[in-house]
N, C-alpha and C positions, 0 to 999 in steps of 0.2 A: 458379626454385627458391629457396625461402626457407631461411635458415640458423637454427640455434639461437641465441637471444639470450644474450649474456653481459653481465651487469650490470656486470662489471668491464672490459669491452672498451672500444673507442673510443666516446665519446658520440655518439648519433645526430645527424645534421644533415640539413637539407632536410626533406622529408616522409618519415616512416618509419611503417610499420604494424607493430605488435607483435601477433601473433595468439596469443591465449591459449587454454587449455582449462580446464575446470572444475578448481578447486583449485590452479592454477599460480600464483596470487598476483598478480592484476592490480594491486590496490591496494598491495601490498608493492612491486611493481616501480616504480610511478609515484612512491611516496614515496622509494624509494632513488634514482631518477633525480633527483628534486628535490634531495636532499641532495648528490649529486655535482655537479650544475650549480652550486649555490650554493658549495660548497667549492672549485670550480675556477674561480670568477670571475664567474659570472652573479649580479648583485644579485637578491635575493628579489623586489623590487618590479618586476623585469622578467620574472618568471615568471608565467604564467597557467596555472592548473590548473582544468580544467572537468570536471564530471560531470553526471548527468542527473536527479537527484532531490535535494531538500533534505536528506533523511536521509543519502544517500550523501555529500553535500557536508560535513556535519558530521563524518562518519567520516573522510573524506579529510583534512580540516583537522587532526583529532586525530592521524592517523597520520603526516602530514608533520611536524608539530611534534615528536612523539615521536622521529621519525627524526633530526631536526636535533639534539635534545637529547642522544640517545644517542651520535651521532657526535661531537659536540663534547666530551662528557664522556670518551669513551674515547680520543679523540686526546690529551686532556690527561693521562690516566692512563697512556698508552702501552700500552693493552690493546685487543683487538679481539674482538667477539662474533660478527662475521660477515664475509663476504668484502668487502663494500663498505668498512667501516672499515679492514679490513686493507689494502686497496688504497690508501685515502687516506693511511694511515700509512706506506706503503712508499716514502718519499721522504726527501730531506735534511731535517735539523731545521728549517731556515729555511722550506722549502716547507710542511712539516707545520704549523708555527706560523702561517703565513699562511692556510692552509686553515682552521685552527681559528678564527682571528680573523674570517674571513668568516662562519663559522657563528655566532659570538657576535653579530656585527652583525645577522645575519638574525633571530636569536631576539629580539633587542632590538626590532626593528621588525616582528615577526611579525603584529601586528594589521593592518598595511597590506598583507599578502599578498592577492593576488586568487585566491581559491579559491571558485568559484561554480558554480551551475548555468548552462547555456547561456543561459537566460532572464535570470538575474541579471547575467551578463556583458553581454548586450545592453542591459539597462537602464542599467548603469554607463557603457557606451560612449555611449549616446544622451544621457545627462544629465551625464556627469562628466569626459570627457577632450577635449571640444571637437569631437566629431563631431556636427555640427548636424543631426541627423536630423529626420524629419517628425513632431515631437512638439508637441502643443498645450501652451502654457504652463500649468503647474499640472495637467497630466493625471494622473489616478490609475490605478494598475494594479489591476485586479480579476481574480479567478480564475474567476468564474462569471457568464455573461450569459444564463443560461437564461430568466430572466423577461423580459428585453428581446427575446430571440429569439421567445418566445411572443407578445409584443405585435406584433412584425413580421409573423409568420405570420397572426395574427388580422386585422390591418389589410389585408394583401394579400388574404386570403381573402374578407373582407367586401367589399372593393372589387371583386373579380372576380365574386362570386356574389350580391351584394345584390339585383339585379333579375332573376335568372334562376331557373329551377326547380331540378331536382336537380343538384348539383355533380358534375362528372366525377371530382373528387378529394375524398376525405373530409378532414376537418380532421386526423384522426389521421395519415393518410398524408402530408399536407402538413407536419406537425410532424416526422415521421420523416425526410423528405427534408431539412428545414431543419437538423436536428441533425447529419446526416452531412455536410452542406456546411460547417457551423460547425467540425466536428472536423478538416476537411481544407482549410485555407484556401488552399493554393497549388495544389490539384489541379484539372485541367480537368474540366468537367462534360459527360457524354454523356447522351443523343444530341445531336450538334450539327446533324444533318440528319435530321429526322423529321417526321412529320405526326401529326395527331390528338392523343390524350391523351398519348403519350410526349413530344411536343414541348411540350405544356402543362406537364408536370412539369419538364422541363428549363428552361423559361422561369421557372417558379416558383423553382427552385433559384438561378438567376442573379439574379433580383430580390431574393431573400432575402439573398444575399451582399452585393449593392450597398446595399440599404436598411439592413442591419445595420451596415455600415461607416459609412454616413452618420449614423445615430443615435449611434453611439459617438463620432464626432467632435463632434457637436452637444453631447453630454453631457461631453466632455473626459475620457472613460475609454478605456482600452486593456486588452486582455487580454495574457497572456503570448505567445500566438501572434502578436499584433500587433507585439510587440517584435521578434520574429524577422523578420517581413515588412518592417517599416520599416527595420531595419538592413540587410537584404538590398537593399532598394531604394536606400538611401543608398550602398551599396558598388557599385551598378551604375548609378547616376545620373550627373548632370552633375558632381557633386563627388567622383566616385569616386577620382581620383588623390590629392586632398588627404586624404580620409578614410582611405584605405589607408595613406598615408605616416604619418599620425599614429598609427595602430594599430601599425604596424611599429616606429615609434620608441618606443612605450610598452612593447611586449612583444617580447622577443627569443627567448624559449623558451615554447612552448605545449604542454602535456601534457593529453591528453583521455582520460579514463577511460570505460569502458563504451561504447565508440564504436559497438558494434553496435546501440545503442538510438537512434542519431541519426535525423534525417529529411532530406529533400532540401534544405530551406531552411537547416538548421543546417550541413550540409556545404558548401553554396554560400558561406555566410558565412565559414567557416573557410578554405576554399580561396582565396577572393578576398582575404581579409585577410592570410593568413600563408603563402601558397605562393610565396615569393620574398623578395627584399630581405634575404637573409641570415638570415631567421627560421627557427628550428627548430620543426617541427610533428610531434609524436609522437602517434599514434593507437593506443590500446590497447583491444582488444575481442576478443570470442569470438563469431563468427557462429553457432556451434552453440547459443548461448544467446539468440538473437534471438527473443523470445516476446511482445513487446509491440506487435504490429501494431495491436491494438484501441485503443492509446493514441497512435497516430500514428507509432510507430517504424517505420523502413523499412530492412530489411537490405540492400536494393539500393543504398542510399547507401553503406553500408560497403563493398560490393563495388566500387562506382565509385571510392571512395577508394583501395582496394587497387590498382586498375589505375593510378591517377594517382600513386602513391607511387614514390619513388626506390628504396626498399628495403623488403623485408618480412622480418621475423624471427619466430620462434616461441618461446613459453615452453613448455618440454617437461618440467618437473619438477613432479609433483603432490605437494603438501605436505599434502594432506587425507586421501586414501584409502589403505588398505593395498594392497600390490602384488597380492595374490591377488584382491582385489575389482576392481582395474584390469584384471587378466587376464580376469576374467569379463565385464567391459564390452567388452574387445577382442573376445571371442568373439561377443557380441551385436551390437555396432555396427561392428566392424572394416571399414573401407573404405566404409561406407554414406554415401551422399550425402543429407544431411538437408534436402531441399526445394529444392536447387539444385545444379547440377554443381560449383560452386566451394565449397560448404559440405560438407566431407568430414571424417568422423571420423578423426582421426589418433592414433597411439599416443603415450602419455606414460609416464613411469616415476615410481615413488614416490621421494620424497626424504626425507632426515632419518631419525631413529630414532624408533620408536613402542613404547610399552608394549603388550604383548598385552592384548586386550580379552576378558573372560571371557564369551563367548557361544558356544553350541553351534551346529553346522550350517555349511553352506557359506557363503562370502561372499555369493553370490547364490542365493536360494532361489526356486524357481518352484512355486507351488501350482496344480494343474490341477483345476478344478471338475468333479465327476462329475455329469453332467446327470440321472442316474437317481435322484438323491436325491429322496425324496418331497416335500421342502419346496420344490422348484423346479418352478414351472409350466412347461409346454411349449407352444410354438406349434404350429400345424398342420404345419409343416415339421420339427418335432422340435427346434427350437432352444430354448435356455433363455429363459424369459420375462424381459424386461429388469428389471422391478422386483423380481421374486422373486430373480433372480440377484444383484442389488445387495444385497438384504437378506442373502442367504446368505453372500456374501463378507464383509460387515461382521461377521456373527456368527462366521464362521470366523476372521477376523482377531482378534476378541476372545478366542476360545478358544485360538488360537495364542499370543497374548500372555500368557495365563494360564500356559501351559507355559514360555514363555521367561523370564517374571519369577519363576517358581517356584523352581527349584533353583539358579539362578545369582545373580550379584550385579548383574545388569542391573536398573536402576531405571526406573520410569515416565518420569522426566525425561530418560532417555537415548534415548527413542523419539519419532519424529515420524511421523505419517501424512499423506501428501500426496495431495490429491484435485484433481480438475479443477473441480468445481462446489460451491457452498455447500450444496446439498441433500445431496451425498455426505458432507460434513463432519458434518452433523446425523445421518445414518444411522450413521456410525462412532461418534460421540460417544454416541448412545443405546445402541449395542451394548456399548461399554466400560462404560457405566453399569450395564448388566444384570449384568455380572460383577464389579462393584466396583472397576474400575481407574480411578483418577482421570485426568481428561482435561480439556483446555481447548481451545476453538476460537479460533484466533489470526487475527483480522481477516478472517473469511470473509464478505465482502460488505459492503454499506453498512448502517449502523445504521438507516437509514430503511426497510429491507426487513424489519425485525424486528417481532415482536409488541409490543415496548416502544413503537415509534413509533406503532403503531395505538392503543395504550392512551392515549398522550399526545393523540392526535387526538380520541379519544372524550371525554377530560377537557376539552380546550379547547372542543369543541362544546357540552358541558354548561355550561361557564362562560360561553360566549357567550349562551346562553339558559337560565339556571339554573332558570327556572320550568317548563321543558318536561319532562313526565313521561317521554317516550320517551328523551330525552337523559340524564335522571337515571338511568334504569334501565340504560342502556348504560355510564354512568360507574361505577356501583356494582360492575360485574363486571370492573373493572380492578384492577391491583395497588394503586392509590391508595386504594380503599375495601375491596377484598378480599371482596366478597360472592360467595356461590355462587348457582347458578341456583335451588336450593331455597329459599334465603333470600329472593331476589327475589320468588319466587312466593308466599311466605308472609307477606311483610312487611305490617304494618297501616298505617293512616293516620298514626299518631304517628311511626313509623319513617321514612315517606316525608317527613313534615314536617321531621324532623331532617336528612335528606339534602338537601332543598332549602335549608334554613337554612345548612348548611355550604357548599353550592355558591354561594349568594349571598355568604357571607363570603369565600370563596376568590376569587370574581370581583372583589370589592372590593380584596383584597390585590394581585391581578394588575394591576388598573387603576391603583392608587395607588402601589404599591411595586415592581412589576415581577416578572419570572419567577423571579429568584433568591429573593425573599422568599416567593413562592408555594411554591417547592420546599421551602424550609426549614420553612414552616408545615405543609404536608401531611406532610412526613417526620416531624415531631415529634408532630403530633396523631394521625396514623394509625399511628405506629410501623412505618413501611414496611420498614426493614431487617430487623427481627425477624420480620415475617410472611413476606416474600419469601424470606429465606434458609432458612426452614423447609420449603420445597418443593423437589422435584427440580429441578436446574438453577437453583437460586436465585441463585447467584453470577453466572451469565451474565445472568439477567434483571435483577438489580439494576444490574450494570455498564451494560447497554444503557439502562435507564431514566435513570440519571445522565448518560450520554453524550448522549442526545437532549435532556435538560433543558439541558445546557450549550450545545448547538448552538442551541436555541430562545432561550436567554438572549442569545447572541451576535447572532442575527438581530434580536430585538426591540430590543436596545440600539443596534445599528448603524443600523437603518432606521426606528427609532421606530414600531414596529408595535404597534397595539392588539390586543385579543383577536381580533376578526374577521379582521384582516389576518394575524395570526400563525397562525390556523387555516388560512387559505388557503395561506399559505407552507408549512406542514407537509404539507397535503394534496398540494401540487404535488411536494414532495420525495419523498413516498411513491410517487406515481405514476411518478416517473422514477428510482426507486432502482436498478432493474436495470441502468441505464446509467451509474450513478454511478461516477466515477473519482477523486474527491477523497480523498486520503490521510486527511485530518482526519475524514472521515465513515466510514472503515472501522471495523469493529467492533474494540473494544479487548480485550486479554487480560484475562480476568476474575479471574485469580489468579496469584500468583507461586509458588504451591506446586509441588513436584515432581510433575509430571503429564505424561501423554502429550500432546504438542502436535498438534492436528489443524489443518492449514492448507492453503490452495490452493497449487498448484505455483508460480503467479505470485508469491505472497507469500514463498515459500521461497527464491527466487533470492538468492544471496549468503550464505545461511545454511548451516550444516552440523550434522549430528547423528550420534551414534555408530551408531544403527540407524534405518533408514528403511523404512516400509511404504508401498507404492504399490498400492492394491487395485484400481484401475479403469483400468489401461492397456489392457484389452481393449475399452474403450468409446471410440469416436471422439468428437471435438468435434461437437456438434450444429449442423447447418446447416439453416436454415429452408427448407422446400420452397416456402413462399409467396413470391411476388415481393416483394422488398425492395430498397432502395438498396444497392448493393454497391461495394466498393473493390477495385481490381485493378491490376495492372501491365500496361500496354498493350504487347503484343509488337510492335505495329506502330508504336510511337512511342518506341523505345529503353527500354522497360520503365518508362515514366513512370507514377507512381501517378495513378490516374484514378478518378472517381466516375461510375457509371451510374445514373441515376434514372428511366430510361425504363420499366422493369418489364415490358417485353414486346418481342417482335420477335426476329429472328434474331441481331442484334448483341448484344442483352441476354443471350440464351442462351449465346452464345460467351463473353461477358465473365464470366458467372456460373461457367462451367466453369473459367475461369482463376482466379477467386476461390476456388473449392473446391480446386483444385490447390494454391494457395498456403496454404490453411488446413491441408490434409493435410501439407504440408511443415512447417508450424509445429507440428503434432501430434508429428512425429518429434523436433523440438527440445525440446518439452515433456517427452517421455519421457526425453531425454538430461539435461535440467535436473533432473528429479525423481530419477533414479537416482544422479546424481553429487553429491547432497547427503550421501550416506552416507559415513561414515569407515570402518566395519568390516563392516557387513552390510546388504543390501537384500533385501526380500521383495516379490514381485509375484505376481499371480494371472492365470490365463487362464480365461475362461468363454466358451463358444460361444453367443452370442446372435445374433439376426438381423442386427444391424449390426456385429458384431465384425470383419467382413471389411475394413472401412475403418479400423480402429484402428491406431495406431502399432505395437503389439506384433504384430498379425497380419501387417502388411505387411513388417515387418522380417524375420519368419520365413518367410512364405509368398509374398511378392511382391517379392523382391529378386533381381536378376540377378548374374552373376559380376563385372560391372564396378562394382557397388555402387549401381546405380540402383534406387530404391524406387518402385514404382508408386503413384499416388495413390488407387487402388482395388484391393482385393485379391480373391482368389477366395472363393467361399462357404466359411464356416468348416468345417473338416474334422471328421470323427468324433473322439470323445474319444481313441480308441486311436491314431489317426493323429497328433493333436496331441501326445500323450505321446511318441510315437516321435520327432517332430521336436524336442521339447524335450530328449529324451535324447541326440539327436545333438549338440545345442548343448552339453550337459553334457560329452559326450565330447571335444569340441573344446577345452573350457576346462580339461581335465585336473584334475578334482576341485574346481574353483572354483565350479561350479554344481551344485545338487542339484534333482531333480524330484520333487515330492511330490503324489500324488493326494490330494484332500481327504477322500475317504471320506464316510461318513454323519455328519450333523451331529446330535449329541445334545442333551440339555438343557444349558443354560449351567451351567458350574462356576465358582463364585465364586473370585476371586483371594484366596489366603490372606493376602497382605500387606495386603489392604484391611480385614481384620477385626482390630481391636485392642481390648484391654480399656481401658475409659475410665480416664484417669489420676485419682488422688486430687487434688482441688482444694482449695486453702485460700487465704485472703486473704493478700496480701503484707504483710510487716511492714516498716514504715519505720524504719530504724535508723541513718539518717545524721544528722549534726549540722549544723544550719543556721547559717551565719555571718551574723548580723544586723547586723554592723558595716559591710557593704558593700552598696550597692544601686545600681541604675541610676536616674539622675535627669536633670534638664534645667537649663539655666541659669535659666529663669524660676522653677523650683521652689527653686533654691538662693538666689535673691534675693527670694523672696516675703516674707520677714520684714522686709525693708527698706522695703516698701511699705505694710504695714498691721501694726498691733499685734494680737496674739492672746492670749487667755487660755488657756494650755495646759491648765489644770485642767478646762476645760469640754469635754464631748464634742463632736466635730465633727458638723456636719449632714450628713445623707446627700446625696450628689450627686444633683441633679435634671437632667432633660433640658430643654433650651430648645426642643425640638420638641413640637408638640401631639400628644397621644396619642389614638388612635382606639380607644375601648373595644371597638368591635365587631370590631376586628382583632386584639385580644390573645388568644392561645390560652387556652382555659379552664383549662389546667393550669399557667399561668404562676405562678411562686413569688411570695409577697408581697415587698414592698420590704424590702431588707436593713436590719436594725435597726442603730441607731447603736452604735458600739463603746463598751465600758465605759470609764469614766475610767481613764487610765493604760495602756490596752491599746496594744500596738505598732501603728503604722499599717501598712497594706498597702504592700508595695514598689511602686514605680512601674510595674514590668512585670508585676504580678499580673493575673490575668484580670479583664476588665471585663464589666459586664452587656452583653447583646447590644444592638447598635445597632438603631435603628428599621428600617434597611434592611440586611439581611445582605449581605456582599460577594458578588461574582460567583463562581460555581462555579470550581473549579480547571480548568486546561487549557482556556482559551477557544479557540474555533475560529480557525484561521489565516485563514479567508476567509469572506466572507458573500455571500449571493446578491445579484445585481444588483437595484437598486430600480427600480420603475416610472419612466417618463419624468418624471412630475410629482412624484416624491419626491426627498428629499435623496440625494445621491450616496453610494455606499458608501465606507467608508474605504479608503485604499490598503492593498494586501496586500504583504507582504514577499516578495521572489522566493525 
């Protein structure tokens, strides 16, 4: 039985698991613990703080430093803003002074603090503190080996089928197997005992794993997963005792945030290194928010750690949501087991004081779709057609927001819409556009899956062969040239000649000066921002175009790719965009303006919003009916994560059933994560489509027993009146915290009144400041220039000329004439005044953090920061 954790109680020792819930302050707790350990005598350089993403690492570093600063300042002033500082100050003056001095020393040496991702920690251990792991001298860490993986598959495939007829395994199937093996480096491969094609697939998977490892070593490159496996091997090999001793000497307190996102290898490293020797290991996580299985996270590792811990405590105060909203969640989730008997929804209470939020309606609103609406198509069985139901819900959401934003002070920026898939985000965004509510899509999918990426591909294909009429026509219909289909059909020979001339010119720019110069040239010549921003969704399109351009620039610069190679690189990225997991390639927010944010549930984790709309909880995660490689936890092998690539047979069917069961459990956790982002109100929908029975919402309401067990598959969706009755039963249990609202008929869209504004009167700004010309920025060489040569100051200075040759055919046709010499006596320009553009414009902002792996015979990619 776990106890409620008291941040001012005895500091944890040994292995302790702190189990959190949404809004209970995991990062707050870990920062407060760090401040207490430091103040009570643990040097900061003996603390190790670990989390699981680079973004979270930056936030954790900031939060820990802020905590140390505030604690030191308040101890000095004799005041306390929270319980932790109050506890630290409740001692004799000498003890308080000593605690403050420790905090001062920690802040002075804060840059040396080890606050890192698990991968970053492994890299530091292998290279920095004397644990001589299996690392090649000068090995570089890369984030993506997709290109090398493709080479391995192709070589094995050709070697196997070069002299045979029809292959039993297609190349696409072989690549699918290889990707799954690469994503799960430590997982056993099934089937181990099979005949025929299943055995052939398993053999391919094992050979891919072995050959990929061999080639990475030959090229002296390692991935982040390799860092984990090599440190794990070091801690379990012949130097185990020495390596463990050095780690325990280096780190005395280890705090791990978001531990529900760990995997078996990471947990094995932490357990072997820090479970003993007087080291304190504190693991903070919330298994109810374990939703990243597709990235390799394994909630079973969290559950194993919980069993191995000496103590478990819980965080029970929700500092995010209103109490009445928490009461509504208690009615919906209370006691439910979210995918595993040990992952149980527990009650929490609201903490702190909150200002009332001006929004009408119950904290949790349930809108039940009426299937008789004429805009909803019906299946033969009478269910709502899936696509029409999705469109209906998106339109109903927009209409509801018009009402919510109308009479109240709720602003679009207060609202988030959380969806499961990127295509749902587009539906919602389009519906909001129809009623004039501003919205932005926040990171919904890879930028390589967007129209902008395909437009860049058409442009690069045209630059690869600028004389090709087919490619030129395709390029003209992109945002770069902006032609319509009608203009393409009506263009005469002179117009096409001009198009080909521009393509030749741009191809030369790309070849001689690079992607950055090409982007700058086309942007200026074609006035792309003005044209693109003039269309619907223009901000989104322009953001994606720039983002893809920056990624192309990074790839071309890192791997020295010419036009043809860069075209191939982009084509490959587009082909694998649906499986893309790199944060740098996620779509960027197109605007900072106050707008409704539309984002996926996965991306929303860790965020909070005053009002949250979750329109598609009635739809389950899609599971492919076709045989594909699957990842599951083997019930016959201690729930070890395993890959089955056999794709057929009785064992494969059983393993796929387990895989689906685990996915349905994660669907329940996705619903929990989505709803708990809300601070004041959440709105959900129910629609009875043919597959609603397997959705998280359906199973919570119609397939949960008295012990909280939720079936992985529910009964067929009930009639609308039965569903309404069940939701009203839920509302009754929540005592006014839940409202049930039939949607009724959907009328014509009504525009949001706040979106219609009279245009402001514009006028040119008046410069009314006085410039101080007595001060300027300068350099030492400029100050001493007069000592090296005599000048006649009454003569005008010559215009500055470039010592680089200028290519006339590369100069934009609209380039201004050379600047005239200043008149005699005119003041010279300050040193920091704008200069003429250089021959090669600088790289775009925000260069990519990682580049794709180069082919075997190409230069190695640069090292990536962990």
